[in-house]
VMD Tcl script that builds the backbone (N, CA, C; Angstrom):
set m [mol new atoms 435]
animate dup $m
set s [atomselect $m all]
$s set {name element resname resid chain x y z} {
  {N N GLN 1 A 0.840 -1.175 0.000}
  {CA C GLN 1 A 0.000 0.000 0.000}
  {C C GLN 1 A 0.888 1.241 0.000}
  {N N TRP 2 A 0.543 2.195 -0.857}
  {CA C TRP 2 A 1.320 3.419 -1.000}
  {C C TRP 2 A 0.684 4.521 -0.174}
  {N N THR 3 A 1.291 4.811 0.972}
  {CA C THR 3 A 0.815 5.912 1.800}
  {C C THR 3 A 1.998 6.621 2.427}
  {N N VAL 4 A 1.788 7.879 2.715}
  {CA C VAL 4 A 2.763 8.659 3.463}
  {C C VAL 4 A 2.121 8.900 4.812}
  {N N MET 5 A 2.646 8.267 5.835}
  {CA C MET 5 A 1.996 8.325 7.144}
  {C C MET 5 A 2.277 9.632 7.879}
  {N N LYS 6 A 3.538 9.981 8.025}
  {CA C LYS 6 A 3.877 11.177 8.796}
  {C C LYS 6 A 5.282 11.605 8.413}
  {N N LEU 7 A 5.425 12.877 8.121}
  {CA C LEU 7 A 6.749 13.433 7.863}
  {C C LEU 7 A 7.224 14.087 9.149}
  {N N PHE 8 A 8.146 13.453 9.833}
  {CA C PHE 8 A 8.613 13.973 11.116}
  {C C PHE 8 A 9.654 15.071 10.958}
  {N N ASN 9 A 10.376 15.046 9.866}
  {CA C ASN 9 A 11.424 16.024 9.641}
  {C C ASN 9 A 10.811 17.277 9.006}
  {N N PRO 10 A 10.922 18.453 9.661}
  {CA C PRO 10 A 10.309 19.669 9.107}
  {C C PRO 10 A 10.927 20.096 7.776}
  {N N VAL 11 A 12.216 19.822 7.580}
  {CA C VAL 11 A 12.854 20.175 6.307}
  {C C VAL 11 A 12.276 19.318 5.181}
  {N N ALA 12 A 12.100 18.032 5.446}
  {CA C ALA 12 A 11.509 17.145 4.445}
  {C C ALA 12 A 10.081 17.565 4.124}
  {N N SER 13 A 9.341 17.946 5.140}
  {CA C SER 13 A 7.970 18.407 4.939}
  {C C SER 13 A 7.944 19.675 4.087}
  {N N MET 14 A 8.846 20.609 4.369}
  {CA C MET 14 A 8.912 21.853 3.612}
  {C C MET 14 A 9.286 21.584 2.155}
  {N N LEU 15 A 10.285 20.725 1.935}
  {CA C LEU 15 A 10.703 20.407 0.573}
  {C C LEU 15 A 9.600 19.692 -0.200}
  {N N MET 16 A 8.903 18.793 0.465}
  {CA C MET 16 A 7.804 18.082 -0.180}
  {C C MET 16 A 6.689 19.054 -0.551}
  {N N THR 17 A 6.375 19.970 0.335}
  {CA C THR 17 A 5.335 20.961 0.064}
  {C C THR 17 A 5.725 21.855 -1.101}
  {N N MET 18 A 6.974 22.298 -1.130}
  {CA C MET 18 A 7.433 23.145 -2.231}
  {C C MET 18 A 7.422 22.390 -3.557}
  {N N ALA 19 A 7.819 21.130 -3.542}
  {CA C ALA 19 A 7.810 20.331 -4.769}
  {C C ALA 19 A 6.384 20.141 -5.291}
  {N N LEU 20 A 5.461 19.879 -4.390}
  {CA C LEU 20 A 4.068 19.713 -4.800}
  {C C LEU 20 A 3.474 21.029 -5.286}
  {N N ALA 21 A 3.846 22.138 -4.640}
  {CA C ALA 21 A 3.377 23.452 -5.097}
  {C C ALA 21 A 3.907 23.753 -6.495}
  {N N MET 22 A 5.131 23.356 -6.762}
  {CA C MET 22 A 5.704 23.558 -8.089}
  {C C MET 22 A 4.965 22.710 -9.121}
  {N N LYS 23 A 4.689 21.478 -8.799}
  {CA C LYS 23 A 3.972 20.583 -9.710}
  {C C LYS 23 A 2.547 21.074 -9.960}
  {N N LEU 24 A 1.916 21.621 -8.926}
  {CA C LEU 24 A 0.553 22.137 -9.060}
  {C C LEU 24 A 0.512 23.514 -9.714}
  {N N GLY 25 A 1.672 24.136 -9.907}
  {CA C GLY 25 A 1.719 25.454 -10.526}
  {C C GLY 25 A 1.248 26.555 -9.610}
  {N N MET 26 A 1.538 26.443 -8.332}
  {CA C MET 26 A 1.121 27.456 -7.370}
  {C C MET 26 A 2.216 28.508 -7.208}
  {N N ALA 27 A 1.803 29.721 -6.825}
  {CA C ALA 27 A 2.762 30.800 -6.605}
  {C C ALA 27 A 3.664 30.434 -5.438}
  {N N PRO 28 A 4.891 30.808 -5.468}
  {CA C PRO 28 A 5.644 31.579 -6.461}
  {C C PRO 28 A 6.261 30.719 -7.563}
  {N N PHE 29 A 5.786 29.493 -7.733}
  {CA C PHE 29 A 6.318 28.590 -8.757}
  {C C PHE 29 A 5.363 28.479 -9.946}
  {N N HIS 30 A 4.556 29.484 -10.170}
  {CA C HIS 30 A 3.468 29.420 -11.134}
  {C C HIS 30 A 3.817 29.925 -12.526}
  {N N PHE 31 A 4.978 30.521 -12.718}
  {CA C PHE 31 A 5.266 31.246 -13.956}
  {C C PHE 31 A 5.192 30.376 -15.207}
  {N N TRP 32 A 5.442 29.091 -15.086}
  {CA C TRP 32 A 5.433 28.219 -16.252}
  {C C TRP 32 A 4.023 27.883 -16.729}
  {N N VAL 33 A 3.036 27.922 -15.873}
  {CA C VAL 33 A 1.700 27.407 -16.209}
  {C C VAL 33 A 1.020 28.196 -17.337}
  {N N PRO 34 A 0.893 29.532 -17.259}
  {CA C PRO 34 A 0.216 30.247 -18.351}
  {C C PRO 34 A 0.940 30.123 -19.690}
  {N N GLU 35 A 2.258 30.183 -19.665}
  {CA C GLU 35 A 3.010 30.118 -20.922}
  {C C GLU 35 A 2.913 28.741 -21.563}
  {N N VAL 36 A 3.029 27.701 -20.758}
  {CA C VAL 36 A 2.930 26.338 -21.295}
  {C C VAL 36 A 1.516 26.079 -21.800}
  {N N THR 37 A 0.516 26.497 -21.044}
  {CA C THR 37 A -0.873 26.283 -21.448}
  {C C THR 37 A -1.172 27.009 -22.754}
  {N N GLN 38 A -0.611 28.187 -22.931}
  {CA C GLN 38 A -0.820 28.944 -24.163}
  {C C GLN 38 A -0.144 28.273 -25.354}
  {N N GLY 39 A 0.982 27.615 -25.128}
  {CA C GLY 39 A 1.775 27.082 -26.229}
  {C C GLY 39 A 1.455 25.661 -26.644}
  {N N ILE 40 A 0.576 24.981 -25.940}
  {CA C ILE 40 A 0.270 23.589 -26.275}
  {C C ILE 40 A -1.148 23.487 -26.835}
  {N N PRO 41 A -1.456 22.390 -27.532}
  {CA C PRO 41 A -2.832 22.213 -28.034}
  {C C PRO 41 A -3.841 22.150 -26.884}
  {N N LEU 42 A -5.089 22.446 -27.204}
  {CA C LEU 42 A -6.127 22.475 -26.171}
  {C C LEU 42 A -6.295 21.122 -25.486}
  {N N SER 43 A -6.147 20.029 -26.222}
  {CA C SER 43 A -6.286 18.707 -25.595}
  {C C SER 43 A -5.183 18.466 -24.572}
  {N N SER 44 A -3.975 18.929 -24.864}
  {CA C SER 44 A -2.880 18.806 -23.895}
  {C C SER 44 A -3.092 19.746 -22.717}
  {N N GLY 45 A -3.658 20.924 -22.981}
  {CA C GLY 45 A -3.982 21.855 -21.903}
  {C C GLY 45 A -5.016 21.274 -20.955}
  {N N LEU 46 A -5.974 20.553 -21.515}
  {CA C LEU 46 A -6.976 19.880 -20.689}
  {C C LEU 46 A -6.316 18.881 -19.748}
  {N N ILE 47 A -5.402 18.095 -20.268}
  {CA C ILE 47 A -4.694 17.112 -19.438}
  {C C ILE 47 A -3.842 17.815 -18.391}
  {N N LEU 48 A -3.130 18.856 -18.802}
  {CA C LEU 48 A -2.242 19.579 -17.887}
  {C C LEU 48 A -3.005 20.193 -16.720}
  {N N LEU 49 A -4.155 20.776 -16.996}
  {CA C LEU 49 A -4.885 21.503 -15.957}
  {C C LEU 49 A -5.890 20.647 -15.191}
  {N N THR 50 A -6.052 19.381 -15.568}
  {CA C THR 50 A -6.988 18.519 -14.832}
  {C C THR 50 A -6.309 17.240 -14.361}
  {N N TRP 51 A -6.015 16.347 -15.275}
  {CA C TRP 51 A -5.507 15.017 -14.930}
  {C C TRP 51 A -4.214 15.083 -14.127}
  {N N GLN 52 A -3.335 16.012 -14.493}
  {CA C GLN 52 A -2.042 16.085 -13.815}
  {C C GLN 52 A -2.114 16.767 -12.455}
  {N N LYS 53 A -3.275 17.164 -12.020}
  {CA C LYS 53 A -3.450 17.699 -10.665}
  {C C LYS 53 A -3.772 16.594 -9.665}
  {N N LEU 54 A -4.221 15.445 -10.159}
  {CA C LEU 54 A -4.687 14.378 -9.264}
  {C C LEU 54 A -3.580 13.804 -8.391}
  {N N ALA 55 A -2.447 13.458 -8.982}
  {CA C ALA 55 A -1.369 12.830 -8.203}
  {C C ALA 55 A -0.806 13.763 -7.132}
  {N N PRO 56 A -0.423 15.015 -7.473}
  {CA C PRO 56 A 0.101 15.871 -6.406}
  {C C PRO 56 A -0.937 16.214 -5.339}
  {N N MET 57 A -2.196 16.347 -5.735}
  {CA C MET 57 A -3.225 16.629 -4.728}
  {C C MET 57 A -3.443 15.427 -3.814}
  {N N SER 58 A -3.327 14.218 -4.343}
  {CA C SER 58 A -3.498 13.044 -3.478}
  {C C SER 58 A -2.343 12.924 -2.493}
  {N N VAL 59 A -1.122 13.249 -2.934}
  {CA C VAL 59 A 0.019 13.237 -2.008}
  {C C VAL 59 A -0.148 14.336 -0.964}
  {N N LEU 60 A -0.552 15.527 -1.402}
  {CA C LEU 60 A -0.772 16.635 -0.470}
  {C C LEU 60 A -1.862 16.271 0.543}
  {N N TYR 61 A -2.887 15.585 0.085}
  {CA C TYR 61 A -3.962 15.131 0.973}
  {C C TYR 61 A -3.425 14.175 2.041}
  {N N GLN 62 A -2.484 13.326 1.665}
  {CA C GLN 62 A -1.931 12.356 2.614}
  {C C GLN 62 A -0.998 12.992 3.636}
  {N N ILE 63 A -0.274 14.035 3.230}
  {CA C ILE 63 A 0.718 14.619 4.144}
  {C C ILE 63 A 0.226 15.885 4.832}
  {N N TYR 64 A -1.024 16.299 4.605}
  {CA C TYR 64 A -1.473 17.579 5.157}
  {C C TYR 64 A -1.336 17.698 6.675}
  {N N PRO 65 A -1.453 16.618 7.476}
  {CA C PRO 65 A -1.291 16.824 8.926}
  {C C PRO 65 A 0.112 17.277 9.325}
  {N N SER 66 A 1.109 16.955 8.529}
  {CA C SER 66 A 2.479 17.311 8.902}
  {C C SER 66 A 3.010 18.524 8.147}
  {N N ILE 67 A 2.172 19.172 7.348}
  {CA C ILE 67 A 2.612 20.348 6.592}
  {C C ILE 67 A 2.664 21.558 7.519}
  {N N ASN 68 A 3.665 22.388 7.315}
  {CA C ASN 68 A 3.771 23.650 8.041}
  {C C ASN 68 A 2.599 24.541 7.613}
  {N N LEU 69 A 1.712 24.840 8.538}
  {CA C LEU 69 A 0.491 25.581 8.227}
  {C C LEU 69 A 0.788 26.969 7.668}
  {N N ASN 70 A 1.753 27.674 8.251}
  {CA C ASN 70 A 2.083 29.015 7.758}
  {C C ASN 70 A 2.587 28.975 6.323}
  {N N MET 71 A 3.382 27.982 6.014}
  {CA C MET 71 A 3.930 27.881 4.663}
  {C C MET 71 A 2.836 27.594 3.636}
  {N N ILE 72 A 1.978 26.628 3.922}
  {CA C ILE 72 A 0.943 26.270 2.953}
  {C C ILE 72 A -0.063 27.404 2.784}
  {N N LEU 73 A -0.383 28.122 3.865}
  {CA C LEU 73 A -1.306 29.248 3.742}
  {C C LEU 73 A -0.678 30.411 2.985}
  {N N THR 74 A 0.613 30.636 3.171}
  {CA C THR 74 A 1.300 31.687 2.414}
  {C C THR 74 A 1.292 31.372 0.925}
  {N N ILE 75 A 1.640 30.147 0.579}
  {CA C ILE 75 A 1.624 29.733 -0.829}
  {C C ILE 75 A 0.210 29.841 -1.393}
  {N N SER 76 A -0.772 29.435 -0.623}
  {CA C SER 76 A -2.163 29.464 -1.074}
  {C C SER 76 A -2.647 30.883 -1.329}
  {N N ILE 77 A -2.423 31.761 -0.375}
  {CA C ILE 77 A -2.890 33.144 -0.516}
  {C C ILE 77 A -2.156 33.853 -1.647}
  {N N LEU 78 A -0.860 33.604 -1.779}
  {CA C LEU 78 A -0.108 34.160 -2.913}
  {C C LEU 78 A -0.695 33.678 -4.236}
  {N N SER 79 A -1.027 32.403 -4.316}
  {CA C SER 79 A -1.594 31.853 -5.549}
  {C C SER 79 A -2.926 32.512 -5.885}
  {N N ILE 80 A -3.762 32.680 -4.887}
  {CA C ILE 80 A -5.070 33.294 -5.111}
  {C C ILE 80 A -4.907 34.728 -5.608}
  {N N MET 81 A -4.061 35.503 -4.940}
  {CA C MET 81 A -3.903 36.914 -5.302}
  {C C MET 81 A -3.206 37.082 -6.650}
  {N N ILE 82 A -2.115 36.375 -6.868}
  {CA C ILE 82 A -1.366 36.522 -8.121}
  {C C ILE 82 A -2.198 36.052 -9.306}
  {N N ALA 83 A -2.914 34.950 -9.148}
  {CA C ALA 83 A -3.742 34.453 -10.246}
  {C C ALA 83 A -4.903 35.400 -10.532}
  {N N GLY 84 A -5.477 35.964 -9.487}
  {CA C GLY 84 A -6.555 36.926 -9.691}
  {C C GLY 84 A -6.088 38.143 -10.464}
  {N N TRP 85 A -4.959 38.686 -10.061}
  {CA C TRP 85 A -4.423 39.857 -10.762}
  {C C TRP 85 A -3.904 39.500 -12.145}
  {N N GLY 86 A -3.259 38.360 -12.269}
  {CA C GLY 86 A -2.705 37.961 -13.563}
  {C C GLY 86 A -3.771 37.657 -14.591}
  {N N GLY 87 A -4.875 37.097 -14.150}
  {CA C GLY 87 A -5.934 36.741 -15.084}
  {C C GLY 87 A -6.755 37.915 -15.578}
  {N N LEU 88 A -6.700 39.043 -14.878}
  {CA C LEU 88 A -7.519 40.195 -15.266}
  {C C LEU 88 A -7.145 40.762 -16.628}
  {N N ASN 89 A -5.887 40.725 -16.985}
  {CA C ASN 89 A -5.402 41.405 -18.182}
  {C C ASN 89 A -5.264 40.468 -19.378}
  {N N GLN 90 A -5.803 39.275 -19.314}
  {CA C GLN 90 A -5.598 38.292 -20.372}
  {C C GLN 90 A -6.710 38.344 -21.414}
  {N N THR 91 A -6.330 38.093 -22.666}
  {CA C THR 91 A -7.307 37.973 -23.746}
  {C C THR 91 A -7.299 36.572 -24.352}
  {N N GLN 92 A -6.291 35.789 -24.061}
  {CA C GLN 92 A -6.194 34.424 -24.580}
  {C C GLN 92 A -6.884 33.461 -23.613}
  {N N LEU 93 A -7.835 32.697 -24.114}
  {CA C LEU 93 A -8.595 31.793 -23.245}
  {C C LEU 93 A -7.735 30.750 -22.532}
  {N N PRO 94 A -6.739 30.146 -23.177}
  {CA C PRO 94 A -5.906 29.193 -22.425}
  {C C PRO 94 A -5.172 29.838 -21.248}
  {N N LYS 95 A -4.732 31.077 -21.412}
  {CA C LYS 95 A -4.070 31.758 -20.294}
  {C C LYS 95 A -5.057 32.078 -19.179}
  {N N ILE 96 A -6.266 32.447 -19.548}
  {CA C ILE 96 A -7.293 32.697 -18.532}
  {C C ILE 96 A -7.558 31.420 -17.742}
  {N N MET 97 A -7.645 30.305 -18.439}
  {CA C MET 97 A -7.865 29.019 -17.766}
  {C C MET 97 A -6.670 28.639 -16.898}
  {N N ALA 98 A -5.465 28.982 -17.334}
  {CA C ALA 98 A -4.271 28.685 -16.533}
  {C C ALA 98 A -4.285 29.485 -15.236}
  {N N TYR 99 A -4.593 30.769 -15.324}
  {CA C TYR 99 A -4.669 31.578 -14.104}
  {C C TYR 99 A -5.819 31.108 -13.207}
  {N N SER 100 A -6.908 30.660 -13.821}
  {CA C SER 100 A -8.003 30.088 -13.042}
  {C C SER 100 A -7.542 28.841 -12.295}
  {N N SER 101 A -6.733 28.031 -12.947}
  {CA C SER 101 A -6.197 26.824 -12.309}
  {C C SER 101 A -5.319 27.173 -11.118}
  {N N ILE 102 A -4.483 28.185 -11.280}
  {CA C ILE 102 A -3.604 28.616 -10.187}
  {C C ILE 102 A -4.445 29.086 -8.997}
  {N N ALA 103 A -5.473 29.884 -9.277}
  {CA C ALA 103 A -6.337 30.384 -8.200}
  {C C ALA 103 A -7.101 29.247 -7.523}
  {N N HIS 104 A -7.630 28.318 -8.313}
  {CA C HIS 104 A -8.356 27.192 -7.724}
  {C C HIS 104 A -7.455 26.345 -6.836}
  {N N MET 105 A -6.224 26.130 -7.271}
  {CA C MET 105 A -5.292 25.361 -6.434}
  {C C MET 105 A -5.021 26.104 -5.127}
  {N N GLY 106 A -4.957 27.429 -5.204}
  {CA C GLY 106 A -4.778 28.229 -3.992}
  {C C GLY 106 A -5.936 28.055 -3.026}
  {N N TRP 107 A -7.164 28.120 -3.550}
  {CA C TRP 107 A -8.333 27.945 -2.683}
  {C C TRP 107 A -8.373 26.542 -2.088}
  {N N MET 108 A -8.046 25.549 -2.907}
  {CA C MET 108 A -8.091 24.165 -2.405}
  {C C MET 108 A -7.069 23.927 -1.304}
  {N N THR 109 A -5.867 24.455 -1.489}
  {CA C THR 109 A -4.847 24.230 -0.462}
  {C C THR 109 A -5.077 25.102 0.766}
  {N N THR 110 A -5.834 26.180 0.619}
  {CA C THR 110 A -6.211 26.968 1.792}
  {C C THR 110 A -7.171 26.173 2.674}
  {N N VAL 111 A -8.089 25.476 2.064}
  {CA C VAL 111 A -9.105 24.720 2.796}
  {C C VAL 111 A -8.557 23.389 3.313}
  {N N LEU 112 A -7.554 22.831 2.640}
  {CA C LEU 112 A -7.058 21.485 2.958}
  {C C LEU 112 A -6.766 21.232 4.433}
  {N N PRO 113 A -6.038 22.099 5.148}
  {CA C PRO 113 A -5.752 21.785 6.559}
  {C C PRO 113 A -6.994 21.784 7.456}
  {N N TYR 114 A -8.040 22.468 7.037}
  {CA C TYR 114 A -9.221 22.621 7.879}
  {C C TYR 114 A -10.337 21.634 7.541}
  {N N ASN 115 A -10.493 21.322 6.250}
  {CA C ASN 115 A -11.560 20.416 5.822}
  {C C ASN 115 A -11.115 19.667 4.562}
  {N N PRO 116 A -10.359 18.591 4.721}
  {CA C PRO 116 A -9.837 17.866 3.561}
  {C C PRO 116 A -10.924 17.295 2.650}
  {N N THR 117 A -12.055 16.928 3.205}
  {CA C THR 117 A -13.144 16.397 2.383}
  {C C THR 117 A -13.676 17.467 1.439}
  {N N MET 118 A -13.773 18.694 1.925}
  {CA C MET 118 A -14.219 19.801 1.084}
  {C C MET 118 A -13.215 20.056 -0.040}
  {N N THR 119 A -11.938 19.874 0.248}
  {CA C THR 119 A -10.909 20.037 -0.777}
  {C C THR 119 A -11.111 19.022 -1.897}
  {N N LEU 120 A -11.384 17.778 -1.547}
  {CA C LEU 120 A -11.611 16.751 -2.567}
  {C C LEU 120 A -12.860 17.049 -3.388}
  {N N LEU 121 A -13.914 17.503 -2.734}
  {CA C LEU 121 A -15.129 17.885 -3.454}
  {C C LEU 121 A -14.838 19.036 -4.409}
  {N N ASN 122 A -14.095 20.028 -3.941}
  {CA C ASN 122 A -13.729 21.164 -4.775}
  {C C ASN 122 A -12.878 20.716 -5.960}
  {N N LEU 123 A -11.962 19.780 -5.745}
  {CA C LEU 123 A -11.119 19.268 -6.833}
  {C C LEU 123 A -11.972 18.572 -7.889}
  {N N ILE 124 A -12.932 17.784 -7.466}
  {CA C ILE 124 A -13.814 17.098 -8.416}
  {C C ILE 124 A -14.628 18.106 -9.222}
  {N N ILE 125 A -15.181 19.101 -8.545}
  {CA C ILE 125 A -15.960 20.135 -9.238}
  {C C ILE 125 A -15.070 20.921 -10.195}
  {N N TYR 126 A -13.851 21.257 -9.763}
  {CA C TYR 126 A -12.905 21.975 -10.618}
  {C C TYR 126 A -12.602 21.169 -11.882}
  {N N ILE 127 A -12.345 19.877 -11.732}
  {CA C ILE 127 A -12.012 19.041 -12.892}
  {C C ILE 127 A -13.197 18.952 -13.850}
  {N N ILE 128 A -14.395 18.824 -13.329}
  {CA C ILE 128 A -15.586 18.774 -14.185}
  {C C ILE 128 A -15.759 20.092 -14.939}
  {N N MET 129 A -15.639 21.224 -14.241}
  {CA C MET 129 A -15.806 22.533 -14.884}
  {C C MET 129 A -14.728 22.790 -15.928}
  {N N THR 130 A -13.479 22.497 -15.592}
  {CA C THR 130 A -12.375 22.746 -16.515}
  {C C THR 130 A -12.469 21.830 -17.728}
  {N N SER 131 A -12.837 20.586 -17.512}
  {CA C SER 131 A -13.002 19.657 -18.636}
  {C C SER 131 A -14.104 20.136 -19.576}
  {N N THR 132 A -15.186 20.626 -19.014}
  {CA C THR 132 A -16.281 21.153 -19.827}
  {C C THR 132 A -15.822 22.352 -20.643}
  {N N MET 133 A -15.100 23.268 -20.012}
  {CA C MET 133 A -14.611 24.455 -20.723}
  {C C MET 133 A -13.685 24.070 -21.871}
  {N N PHE 134 A -12.716 23.217 -21.609}
  {CA C PHE 134 A -11.776 22.831 -22.657}
  {C C PHE 134 A -12.467 22.034 -23.764}
  {N N THR 135 A -13.444 21.222 -23.415}
  {CA C THR 135 A -14.190 20.481 -24.438}
  {C C THR 135 A -14.950 21.449 -25.340}
  {N N LEU 136 A -15.541 22.479 -24.755}
  {CA C LEU 136 A -16.220 23.503 -25.556}
  {C C LEU 136 A -15.235 24.265 -26.434}
  {N N PHE 137 A -14.065 24.595 -25.890}
  {CA C PHE 137 A -13.047 25.279 -26.692}
  {C C PHE 137 A -12.643 24.422 -27.882}
  {N N MET 138 A -12.434 23.132 -27.647}
  {CA C MET 138 A -12.017 22.236 -28.728}
  {C C MET 138 A -13.135 22.059 -29.757}
  {N N ALA 139 A -14.378 21.972 -29.305}
  {CA C ALA 139 A -15.504 21.804 -30.228}
  {C C ALA 139 A -15.683 23.033 -31.116}
  {N N ASN 140 A -15.398 24.200 -30.574}
  {CA C ASN 140 A -15.554 25.450 -31.324}
  {C C ASN 140 A -14.259 25.940 -31.938}
  {N N SER 141 A -13.164 25.208 -31.760}
  {CA C SER 141 A -11.835 25.628 -32.233}
  {C C SER 141 A -11.506 27.029 -31.749}
  {N N THR 142 A -11.751 27.289 -30.476}
  {CA C THR 142 A -11.589 28.610 -29.886}
  {C C THR 142 A -10.253 28.713 -29.172}
  {N N THR 143 A -9.508 29.795 -29.455}
  {CA C THR 143 A -8.287 30.060 -28.698}
  {C C THR 143 A -8.221 31.493 -28.201}
  {N N THR 144 A -9.004 32.388 -28.791}
  {CA C THR 144 A -9.002 33.784 -28.348}
  {C C THR 144 A -10.435 34.230 -28.102}
  {N N THR 145 A -10.567 35.404 -27.461}
  {CA C THR 145 A -11.913 35.919 -27.204}
  {C C THR 145 A -12.466 36.598 -28.422}
}
mol reanalyze $m
mol bondsrecalc $m
mol representation Tube
mol addrep $m
């Protein structure tokens, strides 16, 4: 069985949290997400912004009791604010969706230490909404507003 029971070493916990934040595209490791999403086909963008969130979120879900609360909340709030401001000035739909992904990950990781079940529900709803949006973009061959 693959589980992470408890990270006793605070340095290991911090490094694991930073690595997962980087994989999830959260601030301050978010700079690659909008550019990559803009440069790849919509079907690959769908996979990047939905399917590839499952593994890091499941690991984060398993280690949340040992995560430094101040660190995860700082990363979360930064992600929410930076994505909100970054998404305001965009005209390309894939970039808007990328900033939306960054903000959603921020909200999910903000809630994770307090209500992990709500985080999983939010992740499922996020994946359904994002999949629907990208499917509509692909059906309409839409890339700009």
